[in-house]
C-alpha positions as CSV (number, residue, x, y, z in Angstrom):
1,X,148.0,191.7,54.8
2,X,148.6,188.0,55.2
3,X,149.2,188.6,58.9
4,X,145.9,190.5,59.3
5,X,144.0,187.8,57.4
6,X,145.5,185.1,59.6
7,X,144.6,187.1,62.7
8,X,141.0,187.6,61.6
9,X,140.7,183.9,60.7
10,X,142.0,182.9,64.2
11,X,139.5,185.3,65.8
12,X,136.7,183.9,63.8
13,X,137.6,180.3,64.7
14,X,137.9,181.3,68.3
15,X,134.5,182.9,68.2
16,X,133.0,179.7,66.7
17,X,134.5,177.6,69.5
18,X,133.2,180.0,72.1
19,X,129.8,179.9,70.4
20,X,129.8,176.2,70.5
21,X,130.8,176.2,74.1
22,X,128.0,178.6,74.9
23,X,125.5,176.3,73.2
24,X,126.7,173.3,75.2
25,X,126.6,175.3,78.4
26,X,123.0,176.3,77.7
27,X,122.0,172.7,77.4
28,X,122.9,171.7,73.9
29,X,120.8,174.1,71.9
30,X,118.6,172.8,69.2
31,X,119.9,169.2,69.5
32,X,118.8,169.0,73.1
33,X,115.4,170.5,72.3
34,X,114.9,167.8,69.8
35,X,115.5,165.2,72.5
36,X,112.8,166.8,74.6
37,X,110.0,166.0,72.2
38,X,107.1,163.7,73.1
39,X,108.5,161.0,70.8
40,X,111.9,161.1,72.7
41,X,110.1,160.7,76.0
42,X,108.4,157.6,74.7
43,X,111.2,155.9,72.8
44,X,114.4,157.0,74.7
45,X,115.6,155.8,78.1
46,X,115.1,158.7,80.5
47,X,117.2,159.8,83.4
48,X,115.2,159.8,86.7
49,X,117.1,162.9,87.7
50,X,115.7,164.9,84.8
51,X,113.5,167.9,85.7
52,X,110.5,166.6,83.7
53,X,110.5,163.3,85.7
54,X,110.9,165.1,89.0
55,X,107.8,167.2,88.2
56,X,106.0,164.1,87.0
57,X,106.6,162.2,90.2
58,X,105.2,165.1,92.3
59,X,102.2,165.3,90.0
60,X,101.7,161.6,90.2
61,X,101.7,161.5,94.0
62,X,99.0,164.2,93.9
63,X,97.0,162.4,91.3
64,X,97.1,159.2,93.4
65,X,95.7,161.1,96.4
66,X,92.9,162.6,94.3
67,X,92.1,159.2,92.8
68,X,91.8,157.7,96.3
69,X,89.4,160.6,97.1
70,X,87.3,159.9,94.0
71,X,86.8,156.2,94.6
72,X,84.5,156.6,97.7
73,X,82.1,158.5,95.6
74,X,80.9,155.2,94.1
75,X,79.6,154.3,97.6
76,X,77.1,157.1,97.5
77,X,75.4,155.7,94.4
78,X,72.6,153.8,96.2
79,X,69.8,156.0,97.6
80,X,66.9,154.9,99.8
81,X,63.3,155.6,98.9
82,X,61.8,155.6,102.3
83,X,58.2,155.8,101.1
84,X,58.3,152.8,98.7
85,X,60.9,150.9,100.8
86,X,63.3,150.4,97.9
87,X,66.9,151.0,96.8
88,X,67.4,153.6,94.1
89,X,70.4,154.6,92.0
90,X,72.0,158.0,91.5
91,X,72.6,157.9,87.7
92,X,74.1,161.4,87.5
93,X,76.6,160.7,90.2
94,X,77.5,157.5,88.5
95,X,78.4,159.2,85.2
96,X,80.4,162.0,86.9
97,X,82.4,159.5,89.1
98,X,83.0,157.2,86.2
99,X,84.5,160.1,84.1
100,X,86.7,161.2,86.9
101,X,88.0,157.7,87.7
102,X,88.7,157.1,84.0
103,X,90.7,160.3,83.8
104,X,93.0,159.3,86.6
105,X,93.3,155.8,85.3
106,X,94.7,157.3,82.0
107,X,97.3,159.2,84.1
108,X,98.3,156.0,85.8
109,X,98.7,154.2,82.4
110,X,101.0,157.0,81.3
111,X,103.0,156.5,84.5
112,X,103.3,152.8,83.7
113,X,104.6,153.5,80.3
114,X,107.2,156.0,81.7
115,X,108.4,153.4,84.2
116,X,109.4,151.1,81.3
117,X,111.4,153.9,79.8
118,X,113.1,155.3,82.9
119,X,116.6,154.2,83.8
120,X,117.8,153.5,87.3
121,X,120.9,153.6,89.4
122,X,122.0,150.4,91.1
123,X,121.7,150.6,94.9
124,X,125.2,149.0,95.4
125,X,126.7,151.6,93.1
126,X,124.7,154.4,94.8
127,X,126.3,153.3,98.2
128,X,129.7,153.6,96.6
129,X,128.8,157.1,95.3
130,X,128.9,155.9,91.7
131,X,125.8,157.4,90.1
132,X,126.0,155.4,86.9
133,X,122.7,155.2,85.0
134,X,121.6,151.8,83.9
135,X,119.9,152.2,80.5
136,X,119.5,148.5,79.6
137,X,115.8,148.2,78.5
138,X,115.5,144.5,79.6
139,X,117.0,145.2,83.1
140,X,114.7,148.1,83.5
141,X,111.6,146.0,82.6
142,X,112.7,143.2,84.9
143,X,113.3,145.5,87.8
144,X,109.9,147.2,87.3
145,X,107.8,144.1,86.6
146,X,108.1,142.8,90.2
147,X,106.5,144.0,92.3
148,X,105.8,147.6,91.1
149,X,104.0,146.6,87.9
150,X,101.7,144.2,89.7
151,X,100.9,146.9,92.2
152,X,100.1,149.4,89.5
153,X,97.8,146.9,87.8
154,X,96.0,146.2,91.0
155,X,95.6,149.9,91.6
156,X,93.9,150.6,88.3
157,X,91.6,147.6,88.3
158,X,88.0,148.9,88.0
159,X,86.9,147.2,91.3
160,X,84.6,150.0,92.6
161,X,82.9,150.5,89.3
162,X,82.1,146.8,88.9
163,X,81.7,145.5,92.5
164,X,79.5,148.4,93.8
165,X,77.0,147.8,90.9
166,X,76.9,144.0,91.7
167,X,76.3,144.7,95.4
168,X,73.5,147.1,94.6
169,X,71.9,144.4,92.3
170,X,72.2,141.9,95.1
171,X,70.3,144.2,97.5
172,X,67.4,144.1,95.1
173,X,66.2,140.7,96.1
174,X,64.2,139.7,99.2
175,X,66.9,137.4,100.4
176,X,70.4,138.4,101.6
177,X,73.4,136.6,100.1
178,X,76.9,135.8,101.3
179,X,78.1,137.3,98.0
180,X,77.5,140.8,99.3
181,X,79.7,140.1,102.4
182,X,82.5,138.8,100.2
183,X,82.3,141.7,97.8
184,X,82.3,144.2,100.7
185,X,85.6,142.7,101.8
186,X,87.0,143.0,98.2
187,X,86.0,146.7,98.0
188,X,87.6,147.3,101.5
189,X,90.9,145.6,100.7
190,X,91.2,147.1,97.3
191,X,92.4,150.3,99.1
192,X,95.5,148.5,100.4
193,X,97.4,148.6,97.1
194,X,96.1,152.2,96.4
195,X,97.4,153.5,99.8
196,X,100.6,151.5,99.4
197,X,101.1,153.0,95.9
198,X,101.0,156.5,97.5
199,X,103.6,155.5,100.0
200,X,106.0,154.0,97.5
201,X,105.6,156.9,95.1
202,X,106.4,159.3,97.9
203,X,109.5,157.3,99.0
204,X,110.7,157.2,95.4
205,X,110.2,161.0,95.2
206,X,112.4,161.4,98.3
207,X,115.0,159.0,96.9
208,X,115.5,161.0,93.7
209,X,115.1,164.4,95.3
210,X,116.4,164.6,98.8
211,X,115.1,168.1,99.4
212,X,111.5,166.8,99.9
213,X,112.8,164.6,102.8
214,X,114.3,167.6,104.5
215,X,111.4,170.1,104.1
216,X,109.0,169.8,107.0
217,X,106.5,172.1,105.3
218,X,106.2,169.5,102.5
219,X,105.8,166.4,104.8
220,X,103.3,168.0,107.2
221,X,100.6,168.8,104.6
222,X,101.1,165.3,103.1
223,X,100.4,163.7,106.4
224,X,97.4,165.9,107.0
225,X,96.0,165.1,103.6
226,X,96.4,161.4,104.3
227,X,94.4,161.8,107.5
228,X,91.7,163.7,105.7
229,X,91.5,161.0,103.0
230,X,91.2,158.3,105.6
231,X,88.2,160.0,107.3
232,X,86.6,160.5,103.9
233,X,87.0,156.9,102.9
234,X,85.7,155.6,106.2
235,X,82.7,157.9,106.1
236,X,81.8,156.6,102.6
237,X,82.0,153.0,103.7
238,X,79.8,153.8,106.7
239,X,77.1,155.3,104.4
240,X,77.3,152.3,102.0
241,X,77.1,149.7,104.9
242,X,74.2,151.7,106.5
243,X,72.1,151.1,103.3
244,X,73.1,147.5,103.3
245,X,71.9,147.1,107.0
246,X,68.6,148.7,106.2
247,X,68.2,146.4,103.2
248,X,69.1,143.5,105.4
249,X,66.3,144.6,107.8
250,X,63.8,144.5,104.9
251,X,65.1,141.1,103.8
252,X,64.9,139.5,107.2
253,X,62.4,136.6,107.5
254,X,60.3,138.5,109.9
255,X,59.4,141.1,107.3
256,X,58.2,138.8,104.6
257,X,57.2,135.6,106.6
258,X,53.9,137.3,107.4
259,X,51.1,136.8,104.9
260,X,51.4,140.3,103.4
261,X,49.9,141.1,100.1
262,X,52.6,142.3,97.6
263,X,55.6,141.0,99.6
264,X,56.3,137.7,97.9
265,X,58.1,137.8,94.6
266,X,58.8,141.5,94.9
267,X,62.0,143.3,94.6
268,X,63.6,146.0,96.8
269,X,64.9,147.9,93.7
270,X,62.9,151.0,93.0
271,X,62.6,150.3,89.2
272,X,61.2,146.9,89.8
273,X,59.4,147.2,93.1
274,X,55.7,146.3,93.2
275,X,53.1,146.2,95.9
276,X,52.8,147.9,99.2
277,X,55.8,147.4,101.5
278,X,55.1,150.2,104.0
279,X,54.3,147.6,106.6
280,X,58.1,146.9,107.0
281,X,58.2,150.1,109.1
282,X,56.6,148.1,111.9
283,X,59.6,145.7,112.0
284,X,62.5,148.0,111.0
285,X,61.8,150.6,113.6
286,X,64.7,153.1,113.6
287,X,64.3,154.8,116.8
288,X,63.3,152.1,119.3
289,X,66.0,149.6,120.1
290,X,64.7,148.3,123.5
291,X,62.0,146.1,122.1
292,X,62.4,142.5,120.9
293,X,60.9,143.3,117.5
294,X,63.3,146.2,116.7
295,X,66.2,145.7,114.4
296,X,69.5,146.7,116.0
297,X,71.4,148.9,113.5
298,X,74.3,149.5,115.9
299,X,76.8,152.1,114.6
300,X,74.6,152.7,111.5
301,X,71.7,154.1,113.4
302,X,72.7,157.8,113.1
303,X,72.6,157.4,109.3
304,X,68.9,156.4,109.5
305,X,68.0,158.9,112.1
306,X,69.6,161.8,110.2
307,X,67.8,161.0,107.0
308,X,70.9,161.1,104.8
309,X,70.1,157.7,103.3
310,X,67.0,159.2,101.7
311,X,68.4,162.6,100.9
312,X,68.8,163.5,97.2
313,X,71.3,166.3,98.3
314,X,74.7,164.8,97.6
315,X,76.8,167.4,99.5
316,X,74.7,166.8,102.6
317,X,75.4,163.1,102.5
318,X,79.0,163.6,101.7
319,X,79.8,166.0,104.5
320,X,77.7,164.2,107.1
321,X,79.4,160.9,106.4
322,X,82.8,162.7,106.2
323,X,82.2,164.2,109.7
324,X,81.3,160.7,111.0
325,X,84.5,159.3,109.6
326,X,86.7,162.0,111.0
327,X,85.1,162.0,114.4
328,X,85.5,158.2,114.9
329,X,89.0,158.1,113.3
330,X,90.1,160.8,115.8
331,X,88.8,158.9,118.7
332,X,90.1,155.5,117.3
333,X,86.5,154.3,117.3
334,X,86.2,154.5,121.1
335,X,82.7,156.0,121.0
336,X,81.2,153.4,118.7
337,X,78.2,151.4,120.1
338,X,78.0,148.3,117.9
339,X,75.4,145.6,117.7
340,X,76.3,141.9,117.8
341,X,76.6,141.7,114.0
342,X,80.0,140.3,113.3
343,X,80.8,142.4,110.1
344,X,79.8,145.6,111.8
345,X,82.3,144.8,114.6
346,X,85.0,144.0,112.1
347,X,84.4,147.4,110.5
348,X,84.6,149.1,113.9
349,X,87.8,147.2,114.6
350,X,89.3,148.3,111.3
351,X,88.6,152.0,112.3
352,X,90.5,151.6,115.6
353,X,93.4,149.7,114.0
354,X,93.7,152.1,111.0
355,X,93.5,155.2,113.3
356,X,96.3,153.8,115.5
357,X,98.5,153.0,112.5
358,X,98.1,156.6,111.2
359,X,98.9,158.0,114.6
360,X,102.1,155.9,114.8
361,X,103.1,156.8,111.3
362,X,102.6,160.6,111.9
363,X,104.5,160.3,115.1
364,X,107.4,158.5,113.4
365,X,107.6,161.2,110.7
366,X,107.6,163.9,113.3
367,X,110.6,162.4,115.1
368,X,112.5,162.0,111.9
369,X,111.9,165.6,111.1
370,X,113.4,166.7,114.4
371,X,116.5,164.6,113.8
């Protein structure tokens, strides 16, 4: 009897050991599940090789691309009232775009928090095939603060929300200001950290998961999406600058230096406009460029001729401007007929340079894929 009891006891202990081994094999059972709570993700130092962080990095790259696609919608806020000769404001589009931008900013803030709680592997140890995770919170923060944290802060700054409203308010007056030109440059260059953020996030995704670097069907759609985004952004800038050039025509001295009733002391903003400004049509003639009194709109002339500046149909404005951006990006701006306005020529040059950079980038990726 004692022999049978001892045998049954040994079998029970063996079963317990096997059960514990099975729990560890399955990922730690309940104890591991407790570590996967939201509180653990916030307080614990995470391993960048975890499945959750791999999925987060993929989702973050996609959210960055969508956010870049959302920002140009701010440039469609001003609308021209051709009858009253004033600049209006699309309030419904403003609310929609503001909500979308705020949503993606929240995602970016969560990403910043995760960066402070994610460990890293030293590059020197990685070269020696020693994948030892560094979980020191101070070293993690110091590594992230420069330059990635600065870049993330520059990315989520509400530049389009604030600057576009200021530019529209500056177009209300009857005199153009240099502030508008400066703010245009600020809005244009704010895309540099946003695009660079996409590039760094993609490179980090490749570093932590090599399969993305080897799969051509993943890299090819990414390159195509970047090309589409570039055309979308350039088209939105073109629409925004077209309205500014038309407002500049209204503001030129020739329009209000004639003793016209209702011109002096007025505003080109629809909510504040007073008097009859229809006479400006005689000076800002859209279709005749071979006379001395005509205003040369250069590359912005198609926007006036097509009527998209006055159209309340947002999809019409969006797709027409998007087509303009894609067409000129594909041709590297070779078909653009500019005026002698210096900032217009700078914009045309940026289209050519950016198109060439994209072409070289795609060509380099294609050669790497073949290797």
